[in-house]
N, C-alpha and C positions, 0 to 999 in steps of 0.2 A: 503496500500500500504504500519511503520512502516515504505512502506513505510516505506521503510524502514525506530522508532525509538524513540525515547522518550527523552524528556528532561524536560519537564515542571517543575514539582515540583521537582526541582532538588534535591534532595539529602537527602536521609535518610541514608540508610546504604551505604553511599558513601565511605565506608571504602575501597572500591577497587578502589579508584580513579586512582590508577596507572594502574590498569587493563584496564581501559578505553582506554589507549593508545593502547592496543592490541586487546581487545575483539572487533574485528571489525565486525561490523555489518555483515532492511536491510536492503521492502519490501517491514508496506506487508505501505514494506511497501509499503514497504512499502511500503505505499503504494508505492511499490517499484519497482524495478526490473531492469531490466537490460538486460536481454536477453528477450526482450519482446516477449513472446511466440507468440503472434500472430501478429497482426499488431503492430510491436513493436514500442512503442512510444519513441520519442527521450528523452534522459535523462532529457530534460528540459521540456518536453512537458507538456501541461496544458490543452488544450482544446481537444474536441472530434475530431477524425479525421478518415478518411478512409485510410489515407496514410499508408505506410509500418510501420511507427512508430506509428501507431495509437493504440488506445485502451489500454487495461489494464496494470495495473502495480501493483505489490504488494507492501505493505508497511512494511518495516522492521523498526527496532528500530534504533535509532541513536547510534553511537559508545558508547555513554554513556548517562545514564539517571538515575534518582533516581530509576527508575523502576527496572532495572534488568541488572546487568552487562553483561549478555550475550544475551541480546536481540539485536542481531547484524544483520549484513547485510544478506545476502541471499535474493537476489532479484531474484526471478525467477517467472515465471508467470503461471497462470493456469486458465482455464475457462472451461465451460462445456456444458451441454446438453440443449436441447430445453425443457423447462418446461413451459407449457402454463398455464395461470392463471385458465383456466377452469379445469385444472387437479387438482388444489388445492382448489377447492371451498368448499370442505367438512369440517365439523367441526373437524373431526378426522384427525390427521396427518398421520395415518397409512392407511387410506382408501381413495384412489383417483383413478381416471381413467387415466391410463397411456397415455401420449401424444405420438404422433409419430413424427419422424423427418420430416422436410419439404420434400414433394415429389419432389420438384425441384432439390433435391440433392441426388436422389437415385443412387445407384451404380450398376455396372454389377454383375450379379449373380456369375460370376467366382471368385470374391473376396468378395462376400457378407457375407462370414463367418468371415471376419476380424472384431473384436469387435470395432475397431475405426470407422467402417463404418456402424455399425448396428443402428437401431432405439433403443433408450434407454430413460428411464425416468430420470435416473441419470447416470453419467459416470460409465462404468464398470471397475472401478479402480482395482478390484480384479482379473481380467482375462487378462488385457492388458499386453503383454510381448514384449520384444525387437524385436522378430521376426515379430511382427505386424507393426512395425513402417515404414520400407522401403516401402512395398507394399501399406500400408494404406495411408500414406502421399502422395505417388506418384499418387495413384488413385484419391485422393481428389483434388490434385492440377490440375490434368488433367480436372476434372469436373469443377473446379472453373475457369480455363483458358477459358473453353468453355462459362461459364456464363459471364465472363468479355468481351469476344468477342461480345457476343450478346448485352450486355449493351452498349458498345461503338458504336455499329451500330444503336441502337434504342434510345439512350439517348436524353432526352429533359429537358430543364430547369424548371422542376417541381418536386414536392416532390414524387409523385407516379412513375415518370419515371426516377428519378435520385437517390434520397436519399434512398428510400425504397429498391430497388434492390441491391444497393451498401451495405446497412447495412446487408442484408441477406448473401451476399458473405463474408463480413468481419466476421460476427458472426459465420458462419459455420467453417471458418478456426480457429477462436479463440477457438471454442469448442474443436476441435480435437487436434490442436497443444498444446493448453493449458493443455489438459489431459496428453499428453506425457511429456511436460516440467515439470508439477507438479510431476509426478512420478520420474523424474530424481532428483528432489530436495529432495524427501522424501523416495525414494526407489532406490537409485543409484546402478548401476552395470556397469561393463566394457562393457557388451553387449549392454545395453541401450545407453550408451555414444556413442559407435561406430555407432549405427544405427542413432541416432540424428545427429551426426557429418556428416554423409554421405548425409542425405536429407536436412540438413539445408541450404546449398547454393541454392537448388532448391526452398525452401520456401522463402528465401530472394529475389531471382530473381522475384518470383511472386509478392511479396510485393512491390518491386521497380517498377515493371510494373504498378501495381495498383496505387501507389503513384505518378507516373509520367504520368498518363493518361491525355493527353491533351483534349480529348473529355469530360472527367469528369470535369477537371479543368475549361474548358471554359463554361460548363453548370453551374457550381457554380457561376462563374463570371456573367453569364447572369441573374441568379436569383437575385444577388445583384444589378444589374443595371436595373432590371425590375420595372415597375410601382407598382407591387405588393409587393415590398420589405417592405414597411412600414406596411403592413397588417400582416406580419409574426409575430409569437409569439417571445418573447425574446429568448427562448430556440432555436428556429429554426434559428434565426439570428446568435446566437453564433456558431451553427453548421456550417453554411455557412462561416462565417468569419474564423473559425478555419480551415476549409478544404482548403480555398484559401491560408491561411498563411502556412499551413503544406505542401501543394503542392509545394510552392516555396522553402521551407526548404528541400523538398525531391528532388529538382533538376528539376522540371518540365520545368523551363525556360532556362535550359542550352542547348547549342548547342550540336550536336551529339557527338563530340569528348570529350567535357568536361563532358557530361552526362555519357559516358562510363567510364571515369576516376572516376567520383563520385560513380558510381555503384560498381566499383572494391573496392573503399575505404569502402563502406558500407558492402560489403561481408566480407572483411578482418576484419573490426571492430567487426562484429558479431562473426567471428571465434575466434578472440583474446579474446573477452569477455568470451566466453564459456571456453576457455583454461585457462584463469586467474582463474576463480572460481573453476575449476577442480583441478588446482594446489594447491589452498588454502585448499581444502577439503582433497586432498591426503597428503599434508604436515602435516595437523592436525592429520590425522589418523596414519601417519608414526611414530610419537614419542610415545614410550611406555617405561616406566621405572618401572621395577619390583623391589619391596622392600621386603626384607625378615626379617629385624630387626625392632623390635618395636621402638627402639630409633630414628630411622631415620624419622619416621612419628609421632613423639611426638607432641601433640597439635591438631592433626586433630580430629574433632568431630566424634561421633559415626556414623552419617549419611554418612560422607565422607568415613570412614573406610569400612562401609558396601558396598558402591558403588564401592570402589576400589577392594574389595574382589570379588564382583559380576563381575567386569570387568575381574579380573584375571581368574575366572572360565570360562568365555566366551573365554579366550585366551588359554585354555587348562590346567590350574592349578586347577584341579577338586576339590581338598581338601581345597581350600582357604576359610578362614573364616574371619569375621570382627575382631575377637579377636586375632587370631594367624597368619593371613596372609596366603600366601603372598598377597601383595597389588599391584595393577597395577595403576600407575599414568599416565594420558594422558593429552593432550591439549584440550580435550573436556571441554566446559565451567564449568559444575559442578565440575569436578576434578580440573581444573586449578584454579578456584576461591578459592576453599577450601584450596589448598596449599598456595596460595598467602596470604590469610587472617589468616590462623591458624597454619601453620607448624612452629615450633620453630627452626627447622633445617634450619639455614640461607643458608647453601650451597645448600640444596634442592630447596629453594625458588629461589636462583640465577640461578640454572640450568634450572628450569622450565620456569622462566621468560625469560632467554636468548633464550631458544628454541621457545618460543611464538613470541617474537619480530623479530625473524629471519625466521619465517615460509615462505616457498616458495621463498627463496632468494638465493638458491644455487643448483648446480647440475641440474638434468633433470627437476626439479620443479621450477627453478628460474624464477620468474615473472619480473625481472628487464628489460630484453629486450622487454617483452610484454608491460610493462608500457611505455617504450620509444617509441615503435611503435604506441601504441594507441594515445599517445599525439601528435606524429608527424602527424598521419592520421587525427586526429580531427582538427588540425590546417590547414592542406591541404583542408579539407572539408570546413572549414570556409572561406578560401580564394576563393575557387571556387564559393561560394555563396555571395562573396563580403562583408564579415564581416571581421573585424580586428582580431578576435580571436574566439575560440569556446564558451567562456562565453557569447558572444553577441548572438550567436545562442540559447544558453540555455535560456537567459533572454527574448528572443523574444516571448516566450509563458508563461511567469510568471508574477506575480504581480510586482515584484521588477525590478530594473535595477542594473547593476554592482555597480554603485556609491552608490545607496541606500542600497544595501546589505553590502557593505564595511563600510558604515556609521553606520549601526546597529551593526555590529560586533565590531567596534572600541568603540562604546558607552558601550557595554556590557563588552568588555575587560578592559576598563579603570575603570568601576565600580567594576570589580572583582579582579583587581590586588592586591590591598593592603590587601584584605581579604585573598587572596591565599598566600601571603607572610607570613601573620600571621599564617595561617594553618601550614606551614612548621616549623615556629618557635615553635608552640605549640607541634608538633611532636618531635622536637629535645629536648625540655624541658622535655616532659613526658618520652621519652625513656631514657634520662639521669637520671631521677629520679628512673628509674627501673634498673639502673646500666647496661644499654646495652652498650656493647663494641663499637657498631657502632653509638652511639648517636651523635658524632661530625661529622660523615661522612655518613649520611643516603643515601642509594642508592635506586634505583627504586624498587628492590625486598624487600625493608624494609617498603615502604610507606603503602601498604595495611595492612601488619601485624600490624604495630604500630598504624595505624589509627583505626583498629578494637579494639586494646587494649585501646586506648584513649577513643573511643566511649563507650566501656563497662564501663570504669572508670567514665567517665563524666556523663553518663546517666543511668548507671547500666542496660544496655540492652545487652543481648547476643543473637545474631541472631539465633544461633543454638538452643538455649533454647526456642525460639519462634516457631520453626517449628511445634511442636505438636499442636499448636493452629490454624495452617493453613493447614488443610487437603484439598485435591483437591475437594472432593465432597462438603464440607461446603463452600469453596470459590466460587464455581460455583453457589450454591444455593443463596448465598448472592448477587452475581453479578446479577443474574437473577431477584431477588426481587427488587434490585435497579432499574433495567430497567423497571420493572412494575410500580414502584412509579413515576419515572421520565417521562416515555414515554407511559404508558398505554398499555404495551404489556405483553403477557405471553410466556414463553419459556419452551417447554416440550421435554423430551428425545424422539427421534424417531429412536433409534438404530434398525437396521434390515430393515429399509425402503430403504436405499441406500447402494450399495456396498462400501466397504472401502478398503484401501491399507494396513492396519495393524490392528491387533486385538485391539489395544489400542485406535483407533480412535473412537470418539463419534460423533453422528449425532443428530441434534436438529431441532425442528419445532418452528417457531415464529408465534404467533397468535395475532390478534388485539383484542380489547375489546369485540367484538361480538363472539369471538371464532373461527373466520375464519383464516386459514393459510395465511400468507402474505410473508413468506420467510423461508429459510432453511439454516443451516450451519453445516460444519464439524469442529471438533476440534481435532487436533493431538498434545497432550500436552507434551510428554516425549522425552528426549534425546535418540537418537539411533546413536551414532557416527560412526558405521560401514557403515551406508547407508544414513544417513540423514544430510542435510546441517545444519551448525550451525546457530544460530540466532532465531529470532521470526518474523513472518510476517503474514499479512492478504492478501488475494487475492480474486478476484471474480471467481466463477465457472461459473456463468451466470448472466447477468444483467437484470434488469427490462426492458421490451421492448414491445411495442404494435405491431411493425412490424413483429417480429418473433414469435408471439404467434400463437396458432393453428387457431384461428378464425380471427385474424387480428384486433380485436376491443378491447377486454379486454387485459390488459398487461400480459406478461409472468412474473412469479414471480422470484425474485432474489435468488440466492444461493451463499454462500460465504464459504471460508475455512479459519480457523485460525491455525497457526502452531507455537508451542513453543518448547523449549528444556529444560524443567524444570526437576528437579530431579525425576526419576521414582520411583515406589514402590520398596522397598528393603525388601526381605524376606516376612514376613507376615504383614509388615507395609504398610499402604497406602502411596501414594505420599504426603509427608509432605513438604510444600512449604516455601521458604524464603519470607520475605516481598517484596523483589525485584521481585521475581517471581509472586507474587500476583499483583504487579503494572503492570508487563508485560502483564498479562492476561487482566487486565482492559484496558490497552493501545490498544491491538489488537482488543478487543471487540468494542472499540470506532470506529475503522476503519470499522469493520463489520456492525455496526449500521448505519453508513452513507450509506453503500451499500444496506442494507436490508430495511431500512425505507424510502427510497426515494419514492416520489410520482410522479416523472418525468416519463412520458411514452415514451419520445423520447429516444430510447436506447443509442444513442451516447452521451447523456449528463445525463444519469441516474446514481444515486448513486455516486460512486467515479470517474466515467468517466467524462472527461471534466473539472474537478476541477483543477485550477491552482496549479502547483506542490508545491508552497510555502504556500499553504493553506490546503493541504490534511492532515496535522498532527493536525489540530485544534480539531476534535472530539476525536482522540486518546489521545492526551495530556490532553484534558478536562476531560476525564474519570479517568485519574490517580488521579486527585484531590480528588475524592471520597474515595480513600483509607485512607485519613486522616480525613474523616468525622466520627464523633463518632458513630452515629447510624449504619452507613454502616459497619464500621470496627468491631463493636461489634457483628453484625449479622453474620460475617464470622469467627470471631476468637473464635472458640469453641474447647476445647481440644478433640482430636480424641478418647481418651479413656474414660475420665470422663464426657465430655460434659460441663465442667466448662468454663465460659466466661473468656476472657482475663482480668486480673485485671485492674481496673480503673487507678491505679498508673502507670502501664506499658503503657497504652494508652497515658497518659499524657507525659510520657518520649519519646514515639515515636513521638509525636507531637513536643516536644522540640528539638528532634534530627533531625527534618526535614531539618534544614538548616546547619547541620554539614558539614563542608568543602565545603560549597556552592561555595565559590570563586574558589577553586581548580578545582572543577568539571566543573564549567562554563568555565574556561580557557581551559580545555580539548576540549570542544566542539568548542571553538573559534579557537583552533589550527587546528582541522580537517577542519573546514569551511574555514578558512583563507588560509590554504595550498591548498585546492581544488581550490579556486578562483585564487590563485597565479599561479598554474600550468596551468590554462586554460585562463589566461590573459597575463601574462608577461613572462612566461617561454619560452625559445627558445630551442627546441629539438636539440640535438647534439651541443649545445652551450657550453660556458665556465663552466656553473654550471650543476651538475647532479641533478636529482630529490631529492636525499638525501641531497645535499647541500642546496637546497631550503627548505627542511623540517627543517634542522638545523637553517637556517636563520629565518624562520617564528617562530620557537619554542623559539628563544631568546626573542621574544616579548610576547609570549603566554604561556610560561612555566617557573615557578620559578626554577625548577630543569630541565635543558635541557635534551633531550633524549641522550642516549649513542651514541657515534660515530658510532657504528655498528648497531644501530637501523634500522630495515628494515620494520617498520610498514606498509609502503606503499605497500609492496608486498602482504599484506593481506587486503588491503582497498577495499573490494568488492563494497562498496557503489558507488564509483566513477569509478571503472574500470570494474565492472561486474554488475553494478546496474543502477538505473535510476537517480543517484544523481550527475553526472558529472556537475561541475559548479552549483551545486544546494544543496550542503550539508548545506549551510546557511539556507535552508528552515526550518530546525528544530528549529532554534532560531526565525526565522520570524513567524512561526506558533505558537511558544510558547507564543509570545506576544498576539496573538489572543486568544489562549486557556485559558491563565491565566485571561485575561480580561473577557472572556465569563463566566468563573466560578465565577468571582467577581459579576456577575449579581445575582447569587444565594446567595452570601454573603450579597449583598445589600438587597435582598428580605427577608433574615433571614433563615439561615440553620436549625433553630429549628422550623420554622413555616411550618408545613407540607403542608398546603393549598398553601402557597406562593411557596414552592418548586415544587409542582405539576404544578402550573400555569406557572412557569418559565420553567420547564421541557417541558411542552406542547409547549411553544413558541419556545424553542430550537429545538424540533422535527420538528415543522412546518416550520422552516427556515433552519438552518444549516444541519439537517439530511434529510429534505424532498426535497429541491430544487436542490440538486446535482450540476452538471455543467451547468445547464440551466440558471444560473444567475451569474453575476460576484461576486466573493467571498467578495469583499469589500462591495458591495450592500447587500449581504446576511447578513454580520456581522452587518451592520447598521440597517437592518430590525429587527434583534434580539435585539441588544444592545441599539438602539436608538441614537447612535453616532459612530464616528470612533474610532478605537482601541487606547488604551493608554498602554505604557509599565509599568505604575505604579504598577499594580497588580503583574506582573512578578517579579519585583524587590522586592516588599514587600514579596511575597511568598518565595523568595530565601534569605530573610534576608539581601539584599544588598541595600535597599532603603536609609538607613542612610549613607551608604558609599558614595552613589552617591551624596546625599545632602552635 
């Protein structure tokens, strides 16, 4: 879900700590999202539900993490076809018997040629077009309305008569809408936007009806009050409890006039969320700076120059070359980050920085009125449901409370402050030693540049010089080998088995130790700024489920997708990754593992479904730790031309640099999380303070160098205005405590003890990765770790433990 995000091992090439402020996330993430494609889950959601806000969420990266400065937000959702486990029972990933879509959802022959309504083994991503959306979604909704009518007439408080038919309705909508919404995120076009915008209100109307169904709500309450309640499995109890809670949060108990008002708010919030993310994407695409003189781009590494020339060619400058230009600079992450870190031209850095922090804050793309309206409507919604503020709605389905979240953020803030102050002093001293004219008055566009120079000087590491050691294919091979060691699985290429939306998308098959397929996933690795949303995220295409499998007895296999925006191949060179990009891939793969390795057959709590929002980043942030594990790093760090391994002394420097500027980067995350909570607890829409006033006030406590007065970072904060992290951004830090402590179990067992690592990995798989949302996350953690979580490992990993002491 990323989920949208990343934070744990905070900081290695943190050199772009300033970038943090802008690179706004998502997904998968994160497990993310925000326009929840199907039964959209409330931004705070945590448990499984059938309600409109139900189901999946992708997980994006946090606005900052050591992982990857542009693993940002992008929370959109996607899900997919019916894949029955019987279809994948063969040892070969490429030979299987295609399953058919459930017969209960057949469509009229007159629209049967629409690919959204066809039987398919995997979603037909390659042939779905904007013209299919309106007729396809309307035909589907008509059929689902009919199915819901029948369910409400015949519903009984039993699993076969309530939960199973309801899951089938929800799943079918999730599959089709998820396919469309995913394409909007990775293959955007004006035609697709318009089609989705037109049918979206109809989709939301159906979701609201489903979430507010009193026959369904009463049936769930009857199950809970029945004598059979105690005999239900823990997973089924969590499903029932979550459905009852979600129905209330969806307005089922409201009187007719208030429910009508509630539904109007939900429709408008959905519309505004879509518009917000579209404005961010369009504003990002709008900025283009063509450079024709070498002197202006002095300092940019060869990779960045090659990408800038490649971009110029795509914009009509056919003769552009890396050596002679012209070069096109954009706000797309690979371009933006390179300028902020390496351009010696301070004026260029300032121009690009100012463009980034003011994205979507003026003209037709101004998100300011959208932010104000979203916050106003969220507060109105809270009041309708008898909550004091929107944050209380968010926390209703999370592990934390508002007070507990604020307490954690303050602890980390106070532990990080002195270190962050020292970070700034170090930059001033170093830049002065280099005779920099700006040394006594460093501004935001100087921080990343001088951070990178200081890191190079202090650790003798040049990020660009490391790229040749991290070729895309080697990184993936090493990642898959790690998964085999830890979790006993094999991952094999299965390109050609499933249709894809772009030629660069890869498809993989996951097998267990017996050689039988247990899951599949797509990976879309490269940046495509003209059509693809920024950030990195993971989402489910389809989840494990017994109910929707072909035979109804063996579970349907899960399918996931991972999306990144890393540097694409340039010329005849393969994709050469930065270390942050490597961490991002590990992060999103952690999300995917929880989705794919679940053993939960109850579809509503399988994999990432039903996991409390502030716990979903545990597997993703856990996986990032392995990027610093010697054997793992050495297995992926091979020079793409010579095959030479990364020198041992460079590895040791990477390890030493892990905590570089940890205090500053930690405060960045605290700023985002604290601002999010402030806006959703104490902020009064149309009151004396603007949202930007609130940001400035929060930043005085969370930033050593306050943001510029004209900073409009909030206009690009997709996580909370177009994603699933409203009043939930703190989740990154909350889950970071869990993930760091989980990794410390491997440290305690002995990272050099292969037998111990495998045993601990097996235990992690059987608890954190296998149990999904079928068990409370704190109980899952205790089952793995043998005790409740402690923040000690997190502070130690970040080099902040001594500061706290």
